[in-house]
ChimeraX commands (.cxc) that place a marker at each C-alpha (Angstrom):
marker #1 position 0.00,0.00,0.00 radius 0.5
marker #1 position 1.36,3.40,-0.99 radius 0.5
marker #1 position 2.08,5.86,1.80 radius 0.5
marker #1 position -0.28,8.81,2.06 radius 0.5
marker #1 position 1.54,12.13,1.96 radius 0.5
marker #1 position 1.12,14.18,5.16 radius 0.5
marker #1 position -1.21,17.17,5.08 radius 0.5
marker #1 position 0.68,20.48,4.86 radius 0.5
marker #1 position -1.16,23.65,5.89 radius 0.5
marker #1 position 0.15,27.22,5.83 radius 0.5
marker #1 position 0.22,29.19,9.09 radius 0.5
marker #1 position -2.45,31.50,7.67 radius 0.5
marker #1 position -4.76,28.54,7.08 radius 0.5
marker #1 position -4.26,27.16,10.59 radius 0.5
marker #1 position -6.78,29.68,11.92 radius 0.5
marker #1 position -9.54,27.67,10.21 radius 0.5
marker #1 position -11.23,24.49,11.42 radius 0.5
marker #1 position -10.22,21.75,12.01 radius 0.5
marker #1 position -6.58,22.88,12.23 radius 0.5
marker #1 position -7.09,25.55,14.90 radius 0.5
marker #1 position -7.81,23.00,17.62 radius 0.5
marker #1 position -4.20,21.79,17.43 radius 0.5
marker #1 position -3.08,25.28,18.45 radius 0.5
marker #1 position -5.80,25.73,21.07 radius 0.5
marker #1 position -6.46,22.34,22.60 radius 0.5
marker #1 position -8.82,21.42,24.26 radius 0.5
marker #1 position -11.03,24.44,23.51 radius 0.5
marker #1 position -10.93,27.18,20.93 radius 0.5
marker #1 position -10.23,30.70,22.23 radius 0.5
marker #1 position -9.86,33.39,19.59 radius 0.5
marker #1 position -7.37,35.55,21.49 radius 0.5
marker #1 position -5.18,32.55,22.31 radius 0.5
marker #1 position -5.37,31.34,18.72 radius 0.5
marker #1 position -4.26,34.71,17.37 radius 0.5
marker #1 position -1.44,34.93,19.92 radius 0.5
marker #1 position -0.15,31.50,18.95 radius 0.5
marker #1 position -0.28,32.24,15.25 radius 0.5
marker #1 position 1.76,35.39,15.95 radius 0.5
marker #1 position 4.31,33.31,17.87 radius 0.5
marker #1 position 4.60,30.87,14.96 radius 0.5
marker #1 position 5.21,33.76,12.56 radius 0.5
marker #1 position 7.78,35.35,14.88 radius 0.5
marker #1 position 9.63,32.03,15.03 radius 0.5
marker #1 position 9.63,31.86,11.25 radius 0.5
marker #1 position 7.33,28.83,11.00 radius 0.5
marker #1 position 5.58,28.88,7.63 radius 0.5
marker #1 position 3.54,25.66,7.68 radius 0.5
marker #1 position 2.26,22.91,9.93 radius 0.5
marker #1 position 2.66,19.33,8.74 radius 0.5
marker #1 position 0.08,16.91,10.08 radius 0.5
marker #1 position 1.99,13.68,10.52 radius 0.5
marker #1 position 2.48,11.22,13.34 radius 0.5
marker #1 position 0.87,8.19,14.93 radius 0.5
marker #1 position -1.62,10.04,17.11 radius 0.5
marker #1 position -4.91,11.52,15.94 radius 0.5
marker #1 position -6.44,14.75,17.18 radius 0.5
marker #1 position -9.76,15.80,15.67 radius 0.5
marker #1 position -8.88,13.62,12.67 radius 0.5
marker #1 position -5.43,15.22,12.24 radius 0.5
marker #1 position -2.11,13.42,12.72 radius 0.5
marker #1 position 0.25,14.77,15.40 radius 0.5
marker #1 position 3.45,13.52,17.03 radius 0.5
marker #1 position 2.31,13.65,20.63 radius 0.5
marker #1 position -0.31,14.70,23.14 radius 0.5
marker #1 position 0.50,15.15,26.82 radius 0.5
marker #1 position -0.93,16.82,29.88 radius 0.5
marker #1 position 0.98,20.05,29.18 radius 0.5
marker #1 position 1.09,20.27,25.41 radius 0.5
marker #1 position 0.69,18.93,21.91 radius 0.5
marker #1 position 3.65,18.13,19.66 radius 0.5
marker #1 position 3.24,18.75,15.95 radius 0.5
marker #1 position 5.54,19.12,12.96 radius 0.5
marker #1 position 6.25,22.51,11.45 radius 0.5
marker #1 position 8.36,23.87,8.63 radius 0.5
marker #1 position 10.91,26.53,9.56 radius 0.5
marker #1 position 13.65,27.70,7.24 radius 0.5
marker #1 position 12.70,25.00,4.77 radius 0.5
marker #1 position 13.18,22.11,7.19 radius 0.5
marker #1 position 10.86,20.14,9.43 radius 0.5
marker #1 position 10.97,20.93,13.14 radius 0.5
marker #1 position 9.08,19.72,16.20 radius 0.5
marker #1 position 6.68,22.23,17.74 radius 0.5
marker #1 position 5.48,21.86,21.31 radius 0.5
marker #1 position 2.23,23.80,21.76 radius 0.5
marker #1 position 1.06,24.55,25.30 radius 0.5
marker #1 position -2.42,23.26,26.10 radius 0.5
marker #1 position -4.90,25.86,27.29 radius 0.5
marker #1 position -5.69,23.72,30.33 radius 0.5
marker #1 position -2.02,23.16,31.24 radius 0.5
marker #1 position -1.08,23.91,34.85 radius 0.5
marker #1 position 1.99,25.68,33.46 radius 0.5
marker #1 position 1.35,29.22,32.31 radius 0.5
marker #1 position 4.36,29.29,29.97 radius 0.5
marker #1 position 6.90,27.07,28.23 radius 0.5
marker #1 position 9.74,29.39,29.24 radius 0.5
marker #1 position 11.15,27.11,31.95 radius 0.5
marker #1 position 11.13,24.10,29.65 radius 0.5
marker #1 position 12.93,26.18,27.00 radius 0.5
marker #1 position 15.63,27.15,29.51 radius 0.5
marker #1 position 16.07,23.56,30.65 radius 0.5
marker #1 position 16.37,22.33,27.05 radius 0.5
marker #1 position 19.00,24.96,26.29 radius 0.5
marker #1 position 20.93,23.97,29.42 radius 0.5
marker #1 position 20.77,20.32,28.35 radius 0.5
marker #1 position 21.95,21.25,24.85 radius 0.5
marker #1 position 24.97,22.95,26.43 radius 0.5
marker #1 position 26.16,19.52,27.62 radius 0.5
marker #1 position 25.23,17.74,24.39 radius 0.5
marker #1 position 21.87,16.34,25.45 radius 0.5
marker #1 position 18.38,16.61,23.95 radius 0.5
marker #1 position 16.98,17.82,20.65 radius 0.5
marker #1 position 18.42,21.12,19.47 radius 0.5
marker #1 position 16.56,24.16,20.80 radius 0.5
marker #1 position 15.53,26.46,17.95 radius 0.5
marker #1 position 13.36,29.11,19.55 radius 0.5
marker #1 position 10.23,29.72,21.51 radius 0.5
marker #1 position 7.57,31.94,22.99 radius 0.5
marker #1 position 5.28,31.51,25.98 radius 0.5
marker #1 position 3.07,28.99,24.17 radius 0.5
marker #1 position 5.26,27.53,21.39 radius 0.5
marker #1 position 8.61,25.74,21.64 radius 0.5
marker #1 position 10.46,24.90,18.41 radius 0.5
marker #1 position 13.16,22.24,18.45 radius 0.5
marker #1 position 14.93,19.71,16.27 radius 0.5
marker #1 position 12.67,16.99,14.90 radius 0.5
marker #1 position 14.25,13.70,15.97 radius 0.5
marker #1 position 13.46,10.86,13.58 radius 0.5
marker #1 position 13.55,7.73,15.70 radius 0.5
marker #1 position 11.73,4.99,17.57 radius 0.5
marker #1 position 10.83,4.98,21.24 radius 0.5
marker #1 position 13.33,2.92,23.23 radius 0.5
marker #1 position 11.18,-0.24,23.67 radius 0.5
marker #1 position 10.20,-0.36,19.98 radius 0.5
marker #1 position 13.81,0.15,18.91 radius 0.5
marker #1 position 15.00,-2.66,21.17 radius 0.5
marker #1 position 12.25,-5.04,20.08 radius 0.5
marker #1 position 12.98,-4.34,16.41 radius 0.5
marker #1 position 16.68,-5.27,16.57 radius 0.5
marker #1 position 17.51,-8.44,14.67 radius 0.5
marker #1 position 20.54,-10.42,13.56 radius 0.5
marker #1 position 24.25,-10.22,14.24 radius 0.5
marker #1 position 25.58,-7.22,16.08 radius 0.5
marker #1 position 22.46,-6.73,18.18 radius 0.5
marker #1 position 24.32,-6.96,21.49 radius 0.5
marker #1 position 27.05,-4.51,20.48 radius 0.5
marker #1 position 24.43,-2.05,19.22 radius 0.5
marker #1 position 22.48,-2.21,22.50 radius 0.5
marker #1 position 25.68,-1.84,24.54 radius 0.5
marker #1 position 26.74,1.25,22.59 radius 0.5
marker #1 position 23.31,2.88,22.80 radius 0.5
marker #1 position 22.87,2.19,26.52 radius 0.5
marker #1 position 26.37,3.49,27.28 radius 0.5
marker #1 position 25.65,6.69,25.33 radius 0.5
marker #1 position 22.39,7.13,27.25 radius 0.5
marker #1 position 24.11,6.70,30.61 radius 0.5
marker #1 position 26.84,9.14,29.57 radius 0.5
marker #1 position 24.17,11.69,28.69 radius 0.5
marker #1 position 22.56,11.19,32.10 radius 0.5
marker #1 position 25.92,11.62,33.82 radius 0.5
marker #1 position 26.48,14.91,31.97 radius 0.5
marker #1 position 23.03,16.16,33.01 radius 0.5
marker #1 position 23.78,15.22,36.62 radius 0.5
marker #1 position 27.12,17.04,36.51 radius 0.5
marker #1 position 25.38,20.13,35.10 radius 0.5
marker #1 position 22.83,20.10,37.91 radius 0.5
marker #1 position 19.84,19.38,35.65 radius 0.5
marker #1 position 17.29,16.81,36.77 radius 0.5
marker #1 position 15.10,15.60,33.91 radius 0.5
marker #1 position 12.52,14.25,36.31 radius 0.5
marker #1 position 10.94,11.61,34.07 radius 0.5
marker #1 position 13.66,9.08,33.27 radius 0.5
marker #1 position 12.08,6.42,35.45 radius 0.5
marker #1 position 9.63,6.30,32.51 radius 0.5
marker #1 position 12.21,6.42,29.76 radius 0.5
marker #1 position 9.94,4.54,27.36 radius 0.5
marker #1 position 8.13,7.88,26.95 radius 0.5
marker #1 position 11.14,10.16,26.88 radius 0.5
marker #1 position 13.88,8.52,24.82 radius 0.5
marker #1 position 14.01,8.12,21.05 radius 0.5
marker #1 position 16.67,6.11,19.21 radius 0.5
marker #1 position 17.51,7.06,15.63 radius 0.5
marker #1 position 18.24,4.70,12.74 radius 0.5
marker #1 position 21.98,5.00,13.46 radius 0.5
marker #1 position 21.37,3.96,17.10 radius 0.5
marker #1 position 21.84,7.44,18.55 radius 0.5
marker #1 position 19.63,7.96,21.63 radius 0.5
marker #1 position 18.01,11.31,22.33 radius 0.5
marker #1 position 16.43,12.31,25.64 radius 0.5
marker #1 position 13.24,14.29,25.02 radius 0.5
marker #1 position 10.70,16.38,26.93 radius 0.5
marker #1 position 12.28,18.63,29.54 radius 0.5
marker #1 position 8.86,19.81,30.72 radius 0.5
marker #1 position 9.44,18.51,34.27 radius 0.5
marker #1 position 13.17,19.29,34.35 radius 0.5
marker #1 position 14.61,21.41,37.15 radius 0.5
marker #1 position 17.93,22.80,38.29 radius 0.5
marker #1 position 16.66,23.39,41.84 radius 0.5
marker #1 position 16.41,19.75,42.98 radius 0.5
marker #1 position 19.08,17.09,43.30 radius 0.5
marker #1 position 19.66,15.41,39.91 radius 0.5
marker #1 position 18.95,11.68,39.69 radius 0.5
marker #1 position 19.17,11.03,35.96 radius 0.5
marker #1 position 21.76,8.26,35.99 radius 0.5
marker #1 position 20.22,6.42,38.92 radius 0.5
marker #1 position 16.69,6.71,37.51 radius 0.5
marker #1 position 17.64,5.44,34.06 radius 0.5
marker #1 position 19.88,2.66,35.37 radius 0.5
marker #1 position 17.10,1.41,37.63 radius 0.5
marker #1 position 14.64,1.57,34.73 radius 0.5
marker #1 position 16.94,-0.42,32.44 radius 0.5
marker #1 position 18.47,-2.94,34.86 radius 0.5
marker #1 position 16.60,-3.06,38.17 radius 0.5
marker #1 position 12.98,-3.73,37.52 radius 0.5
marker #1 position 11.73,-1.14,35.07 radius 0.5
marker #1 position 9.35,-2.13,32.29 radius 0.5
marker #1 position 12.28,-2.76,29.91 radius 0.5
marker #1 position 14.60,-4.65,32.29 radius 0.5
marker #1 position 13.78,-8.15,31.07 radius 0.5
marker #1 position 14.37,-7.25,27.43 radius 0.5
marker #1 position 17.62,-5.42,28.14 radius 0.5
marker #1 position 19.11,-8.19,30.28 radius 0.5
marker #1 position 18.04,-10.80,27.75 radius 0.5
marker #1 position 20.34,-9.08,25.26 radius 0.5
marker #1 position 23.16,-7.90,27.54 radius 0.5
marker #1 position 23.12,-10.68,30.10 radius 0.5
marker #1 position 22.32,-10.81,33.84 radius 0.5
marker #1 position 23.44,-8.08,36.24 radius 0.5
marker #1 position 24.73,-8.37,39.81 radius 0.5
marker #1 position 21.91,-6.39,41.40 radius 0.5
marker #1 position 23.56,-5.96,44.80 radius 0.5
marker #1 position 26.78,-4.64,43.27 radius 0.5
marker #1 position 24.87,-2.32,40.94 radius 0.5
marker #1 position 22.89,-0.93,43.85 radius 0.5
marker #1 position 26.17,-0.37,45.72 radius 0.5
marker #1 position 27.54,1.62,42.77 radius 0.5
marker #1 position 24.39,3.73,42.58 radius 0.5
marker #1 position 24.48,4.44,46.31 radius 0.5
marker #1 position 28.08,5.65,45.99 radius 0.5
marker #1 position 27.02,7.79,43.03 radius 0.5
marker #1 position 24.28,9.42,45.12 radius 0.5
marker #1 position 26.69,10.02,48.01 radius 0.5
marker #1 position 28.88,12.23,45.85 radius 0.5
marker #1 position 31.46,9.83,44.45 radius 0.5
marker #1 position 29.91,10.36,41.04 radius 0.5
marker #1 position 32.90,10.05,38.73 radius 0.5
marker #1 position 34.32,6.90,40.32 radius 0.5
marker #1 position 30.91,5.29,40.74 radius 0.5
marker #1 position 29.92,6.12,37.17 radius 0.5
marker #1 position 32.91,4.30,35.70 radius 0.5
marker #1 position 32.38,1.40,38.13 radius 0.5
marker #1 position 28.80,1.17,36.90 radius 0.5
marker #1 position 29.86,1.04,33.25 radius 0.5
marker #1 position 32.45,-1.63,34.06 radius 0.5
marker #1 position 29.94,-3.71,36.04 radius 0.5
marker #1 position 27.43,-3.52,33.18 radius 0.5
marker #1 position 30.21,-4.40,30.69 radius 0.5
marker #1 position 29.56,-1.26,28.69 radius 0.5
marker link #1:1,2 radius 0.2
marker link #1:2,3 radius 0.2
marker link #1:3,4 radius 0.2
marker link #1:4,5 radius 0.2
marker link #1:5,6 radius 0.2
marker link #1:6,7 radius 0.2
marker link #1:7,8 radius 0.2
marker link #1:8,9 radius 0.2
marker link #1:9,10 radius 0.2
marker link #1:10,11 radius 0.2
marker link #1:11,12 radius 0.2
marker link #1:12,13 radius 0.2
marker link #1:13,14 radius 0.2
marker link #1:14,15 radius 0.2
marker link #1:15,16 radius 0.2
marker link #1:16,17 radius 0.2
marker link #1:17,18 radius 0.2
marker link #1:18,19 radius 0.2
marker link #1:19,20 radius 0.2
marker link #1:20,21 radius 0.2
marker link #1:21,22 radius 0.2
marker link #1:22,23 radius 0.2
marker link #1:23,24 radius 0.2
marker link #1:24,25 radius 0.2
marker link #1:25,26 radius 0.2
marker link #1:26,27 radius 0.2
marker link #1:27,28 radius 0.2
marker link #1:28,29 radius 0.2
marker link #1:29,30 radius 0.2
marker link #1:30,31 radius 0.2
marker link #1:31,32 radius 0.2
marker link #1:32,33 radius 0.2
marker link #1:33,34 radius 0.2
marker link #1:34,35 radius 0.2
marker link #1:35,36 radius 0.2
marker link #1:36,37 radius 0.2
marker link #1:37,38 radius 0.2
marker link #1:38,39 radius 0.2
marker link #1:39,40 radius 0.2
marker link #1:40,41 radius 0.2
marker link #1:41,42 radius 0.2
marker link #1:42,43 radius 0.2
marker link #1:43,44 radius 0.2
marker link #1:44,45 radius 0.2
marker link #1:45,46 radius 0.2
marker link #1:46,47 radius 0.2
marker link #1:47,48 radius 0.2
marker link #1:48,49 radius 0.2
marker link #1:49,50 radius 0.2
marker link #1:50,51 radius 0.2
marker link #1:51,52 radius 0.2
marker link #1:52,53 radius 0.2
marker link #1:53,54 radius 0.2
marker link #1:54,55 radius 0.2
marker link #1:55,56 radius 0.2
marker link #1:56,57 radius 0.2
marker link #1:57,58 radius 0.2
marker link #1:58,59 radius 0.2
marker link #1:59,60 radius 0.2
marker link #1:60,61 radius 0.2
marker link #1:61,62 radius 0.2
marker link #1:62,63 radius 0.2
marker link #1:63,64 radius 0.2
marker link #1:64,65 radius 0.2
marker link #1:65,66 radius 0.2
marker link #1:66,67 radius 0.2
marker link #1:67,68 radius 0.2
marker link #1:68,69 radius 0.2
marker link #1:69,70 radius 0.2
marker link #1:70,71 radius 0.2
marker link #1:71,72 radius 0.2
marker link #1:72,73 radius 0.2
marker link #1:73,74 radius 0.2
marker link #1:74,75 radius 0.2
marker link #1:75,76 radius 0.2
marker link #1:76,77 radius 0.2
marker link #1:77,78 radius 0.2
marker link #1:78,79 radius 0.2
marker link #1:79,80 radius 0.2
marker link #1:80,81 radius 0.2
marker link #1:81,82 radius 0.2
marker link #1:82,83 radius 0.2
marker link #1:83,84 radius 0.2
marker link #1:84,85 radius 0.2
marker link #1:85,86 radius 0.2
marker link #1:86,87 radius 0.2
marker link #1:87,88 radius 0.2
marker link #1:88,89 radius 0.2
marker link #1:89,90 radius 0.2
marker link #1:90,91 radius 0.2
marker link #1:91,92 radius 0.2
marker link #1:92,93 radius 0.2
marker link #1:93,94 radius 0.2
marker link #1:94,95 radius 0.2
marker link #1:95,96 radius 0.2
marker link #1:96,97 radius 0.2
marker link #1:97,98 radius 0.2
marker link #1:98,99 radius 0.2
marker link #1:99,100 radius 0.2
marker link #1:100,101 radius 0.2
marker link #1:101,102 radius 0.2
marker link #1:102,103 radius 0.2
marker link #1:103,104 radius 0.2
marker link #1:104,105 radius 0.2
marker link #1:105,106 radius 0.2
marker link #1:106,107 radius 0.2
marker link #1:107,108 radius 0.2
marker link #1:108,109 radius 0.2
marker link #1:109,110 radius 0.2
marker link #1:110,111 radius 0.2
marker link #1:111,112 radius 0.2
marker link #1:112,113 radius 0.2
marker link #1:113,114 radius 0.2
marker link #1:114,115 radius 0.2
marker link #1:115,116 radius 0.2
marker link #1:116,117 radius 0.2
marker link #1:117,118 radius 0.2
marker link #1:118,119 radius 0.2
marker link #1:119,120 radius 0.2
marker link #1:120,121 radius 0.2
marker link #1:121,122 radius 0.2
marker link #1:122,123 radius 0.2
marker link #1:123,124 radius 0.2
marker link #1:124,125 radius 0.2
marker link #1:125,126 radius 0.2
marker link #1:126,127 radius 0.2
marker link #1:127,128 radius 0.2
marker link #1:128,129 radius 0.2
marker link #1:129,130 radius 0.2
marker link #1:130,131 radius 0.2
marker link #1:131,132 radius 0.2
marker link #1:132,133 radius 0.2
marker link #1:133,134 radius 0.2
marker link #1:134,135 radius 0.2
marker link #1:135,136 radius 0.2
marker link #1:136,137 radius 0.2
marker link #1:137,138 radius 0.2
marker link #1:138,139 radius 0.2
marker link #1:139,140 radius 0.2
marker link #1:140,141 radius 0.2
marker link #1:141,142 radius 0.2
marker link #1:142,143 radius 0.2
marker link #1:143,144 radius 0.2
marker link #1:144,145 radius 0.2
marker link #1:145,146 radius 0.2
marker link #1:146,147 radius 0.2
marker link #1:147,148 radius 0.2
marker link #1:148,149 radius 0.2
marker link #1:149,150 radius 0.2
marker link #1:150,151 radius 0.2
marker link #1:151,152 radius 0.2
marker link #1:152,153 radius 0.2
marker link #1:153,154 radius 0.2
marker link #1:154,155 radius 0.2
marker link #1:155,156 radius 0.2
marker link #1:156,157 radius 0.2
marker link #1:157,158 radius 0.2
marker link #1:158,159 radius 0.2
marker link #1:159,160 radius 0.2
marker link #1:160,161 radius 0.2
marker link #1:161,162 radius 0.2
marker link #1:162,163 radius 0.2
marker link #1:163,164 radius 0.2
marker link #1:164,165 radius 0.2
marker link #1:165,166 radius 0.2
marker link #1:166,167 radius 0.2
marker link #1:167,168 radius 0.2
marker link #1:168,169 radius 0.2
marker link #1:169,170 radius 0.2
marker link #1:170,171 radius 0.2
marker link #1:171,172 radius 0.2
marker link #1:172,173 radius 0.2
marker link #1:173,174 radius 0.2
marker link #1:174,175 radius 0.2
marker link #1:175,176 radius 0.2
marker link #1:176,177 radius 0.2
marker link #1:177,178 radius 0.2
marker link #1:178,179 radius 0.2
marker link #1:179,180 radius 0.2
marker link #1:180,181 radius 0.2
marker link #1:181,182 radius 0.2
marker link #1:182,183 radius 0.2
marker link #1:183,184 radius 0.2
marker link #1:184,185 radius 0.2
marker link #1:185,186 radius 0.2
marker link #1:186,187 radius 0.2
marker link #1:187,188 radius 0.2
marker link #1:188,189 radius 0.2
marker link #1:189,190 radius 0.2
marker link #1:190,191 radius 0.2
marker link #1:191,192 radius 0.2
marker link #1:192,193 radius 0.2
marker link #1:193,194 radius 0.2
marker link #1:194,195 radius 0.2
marker link #1:195,196 radius 0.2
marker link #1:196,197 radius 0.2
marker link #1:197,198 radius 0.2
marker link #1:198,199 radius 0.2
marker link #1:199,200 radius 0.2
marker link #1:200,201 radius 0.2
marker link #1:201,202 radius 0.2
marker link #1:202,203 radius 0.2
marker link #1:203,204 radius 0.2
marker link #1:204,205 radius 0.2
marker link #1:205,206 radius 0.2
marker link #1:206,207 radius 0.2
marker link #1:207,208 radius 0.2
marker link #1:208,209 radius 0.2
marker link #1:209,210 radius 0.2
marker link #1:210,211 radius 0.2
marker link #1:211,212 radius 0.2
marker link #1:212,213 radius 0.2
marker link #1:213,214 radius 0.2
marker link #1:214,215 radius 0.2
marker link #1:215,216 radius 0.2
marker link #1:216,217 radius 0.2
marker link #1:217,218 radius 0.2
marker link #1:218,219 radius 0.2
marker link #1:219,220 radius 0.2
marker link #1:220,221 radius 0.2
marker link #1:221,222 radius 0.2
marker link #1:222,223 radius 0.2
marker link #1:223,224 radius 0.2
marker link #1:224,225 radius 0.2
marker link #1:225,226 radius 0.2
marker link #1:226,227 radius 0.2
marker link #1:227,228 radius 0.2
marker link #1:228,229 radius 0.2
marker link #1:229,230 radius 0.2
marker link #1:230,231 radius 0.2
marker link #1:231,232 radius 0.2
marker link #1:232,233 radius 0.2
marker link #1:233,234 radius 0.2
marker link #1:234,235 radius 0.2
marker link #1:235,236 radius 0.2
marker link #1:236,237 radius 0.2
marker link #1:237,238 radius 0.2
marker link #1:238,239 radius 0.2
marker link #1:239,240 radius 0.2
marker link #1:240,241 radius 0.2
marker link #1:241,242 radius 0.2
marker link #1:242,243 radius 0.2
marker link #1:243,244 radius 0.2
marker link #1:244,245 radius 0.2
marker link #1:245,246 radius 0.2
marker link #1:246,247 radius 0.2
marker link #1:247,248 radius 0.2
marker link #1:248,249 radius 0.2
marker link #1:249,250 radius 0.2
marker link #1:250,251 radius 0.2
marker link #1:251,252 radius 0.2
marker link #1:252,253 radius 0.2
marker link #1:253,254 radius 0.2
marker link #1:254,255 radius 0.2
marker link #1:255,256 radius 0.2
marker link #1:256,257 radius 0.2
view
């Protein structure tokens, strides 16, 4: 079956139904709609592209969460990801998320920040699969080495976030917040709950998710082999106590990464 081309709509057309609900979910408010169209224009977004696995009012989008929608836009001739704040979000602005994403970018983590306003956040569009789907889809020779390399890269990213004082806040549910590209490069997404005012626990959260009873643990250990749980917990406790650099390398060695 031939693929259906995604629907592309100019920013001017987005004010019309049914497209306007994507900008003003879950209810249409004229002032908010106009403000968000202005923000898109100020960012340089020329079109919205309705693609993705989720449906909203019959339109395809990339994501729908409690704080915002994620859709595809065209900016400077390339596709970008647009996070659009929901009208019923408990957050009155995306400014904090934008700052956290920029801070993560400074240590080489997350999709590239492009720009933003109070209700729209533009960032790099990451073409990849969510972590569980990527892992399940691996076949043939080289699977173990690919998983080892990807997991190591993920843990290194977490360690850099920890060192920078940024707590992502959602990596105990990494199946929702990590994409892996076709060349096995992992990308941590969604810094909505991130904070620099609480103690970071990125490495410990992700390690526990992957190796100590998270929803993906069985699949990961089936590929990489069993883990000495007591020794891993000891490493993570040392990491939390402040011996981060030593404990991090001990963790990688224990996991044979």
